[in-house]
ROVEX-581692 format. One record per residue (C-alpha): residue number from 1; x, y, z. Coordinates in steps of 0.1 Angstrom, whole numbers, plus 2048, in hexadecimal, padded with zeros to 3 digits. Layout:
% residues N
REC|nr|px|py|pz
REC|NUM|X|Y|Z .
...
END
This chain:
% residues 212
REC|nr|px|py|pz
REC|1|801|801|801 .
REC|2|81F|818|809 .
REC|3|82B|812|7E6 .
REC|4|80A|81F|7D7 .
REC|5|807|83B|7E8 .
REC|6|82E|841|7E3 .
REC|7|81E|84A|7BE .
REC|8|7FC|856|7C4 .
REC|9|802|87A|7D3 .
REC|10|821|882|7B9 .
REC|11|801|875|79D .
REC|12|7E9|88C|7AD .
REC|13|800|8A8|7AC .
REC|14|80A|8A6|78C .
REC|15|7E3|8A1|783 .
REC|16|7D6|8C2|798 .
REC|17|7F0|8D9|78C .
REC|18|7EB|8CB|763 .
REC|19|7CA|8D0|769 .
REC|20|7C8|8EF|77C .
REC|21|7DA|904|769 .
REC|22|7C9|8F4|74A .
REC|23|7A5|901|756 .
REC|24|799|923|746 .
REC|25|77F|939|751 .
REC|26|76B|950|73A .
REC|27|777|976|73D .
REC|28|75B|990|73A .
REC|29|75E|9B1|725 .
REC|30|74F|9D2|71F .
REC|31|744|9D1|6F3 .
REC|32|759|9F6|6F1 .
REC|33|778|9E9|706 .
REC|34|77D|9CB|6ED .
REC|35|778|9E4|6CD .
REC|36|790|9FB|6DA .
REC|37|7A9|9DC|6DE .
REC|38|7CA|9DF|6CB .
REC|39|7D3|9BF|6B7 .
REC|40|7F6|9BC|6A8 .
REC|41|810|9A5|6A3 .
REC|42|81C|98F|6C3 .
REC|43|82A|96D|6CD .
REC|44|813|950|6DA .
REC|45|822|950|6FB .
REC|46|814|977|701 .
REC|47|7F1|96E|6FB .
REC|48|7D9|97A|716 .
REC|49|7C4|961|72B .
REC|50|7A7|96E|717 .
REC|51|7B6|964|6F6 .
REC|52|7A8|94C|6DF .
REC|53|7CB|93D|6CB .
REC|54|7DF|951|6B5 .
REC|55|7DF|94E|690 .
REC|56|7F1|96A|675 .
REC|57|80A|972|690 .
REC|58|7F0|984|6A9 .
REC|59|7DA|978|6C4 .
REC|60|7B7|96E|6BC .
REC|61|796|97A|6D1 .
REC|62|778|96D|6CF .
REC|63|75D|97E|6E7 .
REC|64|738|976|6E5 .
REC|65|71C|991|6F0 .
REC|66|700|99B|703 .
REC|67|6F9|9C0|702 .
REC|68|716|9D1|706 .
REC|69|724|9B5|71B .
REC|70|73E|99A|70E .
REC|71|74D|97A|71A .
REC|72|767|962|70E .
REC|73|765|93A|70C .
REC|74|76C|926|72B .
REC|75|77B|908|72B .
REC|76|75A|8F8|729 .
REC|77|750|909|709 .
REC|78|739|924|71A .
REC|79|737|947|722 .
REC|80|72B|95A|73E .
REC|81|716|978|743 .
REC|82|705|989|763 .
REC|83|6E1|98A|765 .
REC|84|6CB|9A5|773 .
REC|85|6C8|999|796 .
REC|86|6F0|999|794 .
REC|87|6F8|971|790 .
REC|88|70E|95F|776 .
REC|89|6FB|94E|758 .
REC|90|70F|938|742 .
REC|91|707|92E|722 .
REC|92|711|91E|703 .
REC|93|71A|939|6E9 .
REC|94|71F|91F|6C8 .
REC|95|704|919|6B5 .
REC|96|6FB|909|690 .
REC|97|6DF|90E|679 .
REC|98|6C7|8F5|667 .
REC|99|6DF|8F7|647 .
REC|100|700|8F3|659 .
REC|101|6F3|8D3|669 .
REC|102|6E0|8C7|64C .
REC|103|707|8CC|637 .
REC|104|713|8BB|65B .
REC|105|72F|8D5|65F .
REC|106|723|8DF|684 .
REC|107|720|8D7|6A7 .
REC|108|71D|8E9|6CA .
REC|109|722|8DC|6ED .
REC|110|6FF|8CA|6F5 .
REC|111|6E5|8DE|705 .
REC|112|6C3|8D2|715 .
REC|113|6B1|8F2|715 .
REC|114|6AB|912|6FE .
REC|115|6BB|926|720 .
REC|116|6DB|90F|723 .
REC|117|6DF|920|6FD .
REC|118|6EB|94C|6F5 .
REC|119|6D5|94A|6D8 .
REC|120|6BB|939|6EF .
REC|121|6B2|91F|6D8 .
REC|122|6B8|8F8|6DE .
REC|123|6B0|8E1|6C2 .
REC|124|6B7|8B7|6C4 .
REC|125|6D1|8C3|6DD .
REC|126|6E5|8DF|6CA .
REC|127|6E3|902|6CD .
REC|128|6D3|912|6AF .
REC|129|6D3|933|69F .
REC|130|6B4|945|6AA .
REC|131|6AD|963|68F .
REC|132|698|975|6B1 .
REC|133|6BD|970|6C4 .
REC|134|6DA|972|6AD .
REC|135|6FB|96B|6BE .
REC|136|70F|987|6BC .
REC|137|735|988|6BE .
REC|138|756|99A|6C0 .
REC|139|778|98B|6AF .
REC|140|797|99D|69D .
REC|141|78F|99B|679 .
REC|142|7A2|9B0|65C .
REC|143|79A|9CD|649 .
REC|144|7AB|9E2|62D .
REC|145|7BA|A01|638 .
REC|146|7BB|A18|618 .
REC|147|7D9|A2F|62B .
REC|148|7EE|A13|632 .
REC|149|7EA|9FF|613 .
REC|150|7E1|9E2|626 .
REC|151|7C9|9CD|637 .
REC|152|7CD|9D0|662 .
REC|153|7BC|9BE|67B .
REC|154|7A5|9C8|68F .
REC|155|784|9BC|6A7 .
REC|156|766|9BE|697 .
REC|157|744|9B8|6A6 .
REC|158|724|9A6|695 .
REC|159|70F|984|691 .
REC|160|723|966|69B .
REC|161|72D|946|687 .
REC|162|710|936|674 .
REC|163|6F6|953|67B .
REC|164|6E4|95F|65B .
REC|165|6F1|97E|64B .
REC|166|6EE|992|62B .
REC|167|713|9A2|629 .
REC|168|731|99D|63A .
REC|169|731|9BB|64E .
REC|170|713|9AB|666 .
REC|171|72A|990|66D .
REC|172|745|990|688 .
REC|173|75F|980|66D .
REC|174|754|998|654 .
REC|175|74D|977|63D .
REC|176|726|971|632 .
REC|177|72C|953|61F .
REC|178|712|94E|5FD .
REC|179|6FC|93D|60F .
REC|180|6F6|956|627 .
REC|181|705|951|647 .
REC|182|724|95D|65B .
REC|183|741|944|657 .
REC|184|75F|949|674 .
REC|185|779|949|65A .
REC|186|795|961|650 .
REC|187|79B|962|62A .
REC|188|7B8|968|619 .
REC|189|7BE|98F|60E .
REC|190|7D8|98C|5FD .
REC|191|7CE|98E|5DB .
REC|192|7B1|9A8|5E8 .
REC|193|7CD|9BF|5F5 .
REC|194|7E3|9BF|5D4 .
REC|195|7C2|9CD|5BD .
REC|196|7BA|9E8|5D6 .
REC|197|7DF|9EF|5D8 .
REC|198|7E1|9F4|5B0 .
REC|199|7BF|A05|5AF .
REC|200|7CB|A1E|5C5 .
REC|201|7EA|A23|5B4 .
REC|202|7D6|A24|594 .
REC|203|7BE|A3D|5A5 .
REC|204|7D9|A54|5AD .
REC|205|7EC|A52|589 .
REC|206|7CE|A5C|57C .
REC|207|7C5|A75|591 .
REC|208|7EA|A86|587 .
REC|209|7E5|A83|567 .
REC|210|7C3|A95|565 .
REC|211|7D4|AB3|579 .
REC|212|7EC|AB3|55E .
END
């Protein structure tokens, strides 16, 4: 028995260290503070606890919002908000559309009632989009800066992944697919950037020529 105790306590210690530090608690921010965040090139080790990974030489961020209050996901893929009574509530922020389910490219954490979903709609244990209560998200995306002649990262808020949309600007990702749904995909803008640069150079040359 002594022999097993010799290995039990060190193993328990390693377990607590591994899973204790691996736990991530969702954090809550004001939307205005999020929109004011400066996204710049950095190293993965410098990403804050509320970042959601690393891509394109910068930290990634995904905040799910209810009004002006926005939350990151915790280690259970849930977001938290404070209700009118000052109590903390947790929700599943991810949603699927009927279209995405038909194409078998969407899943969410299992729900067992509408109130468990941020969209307030649970169907067959899946949180679904709800036009009466769309899930809003803030994330880092890229936009073209005509003064710097390049695309630059910035925070943008809009509808979350799989929500119905008409225009790119309806979506947090600024990507409304041809089927009319927001897609959380960063598009390759290299050729767009070259096009815009050539267009602007051409406009400047034409302006100089016309002045002569």
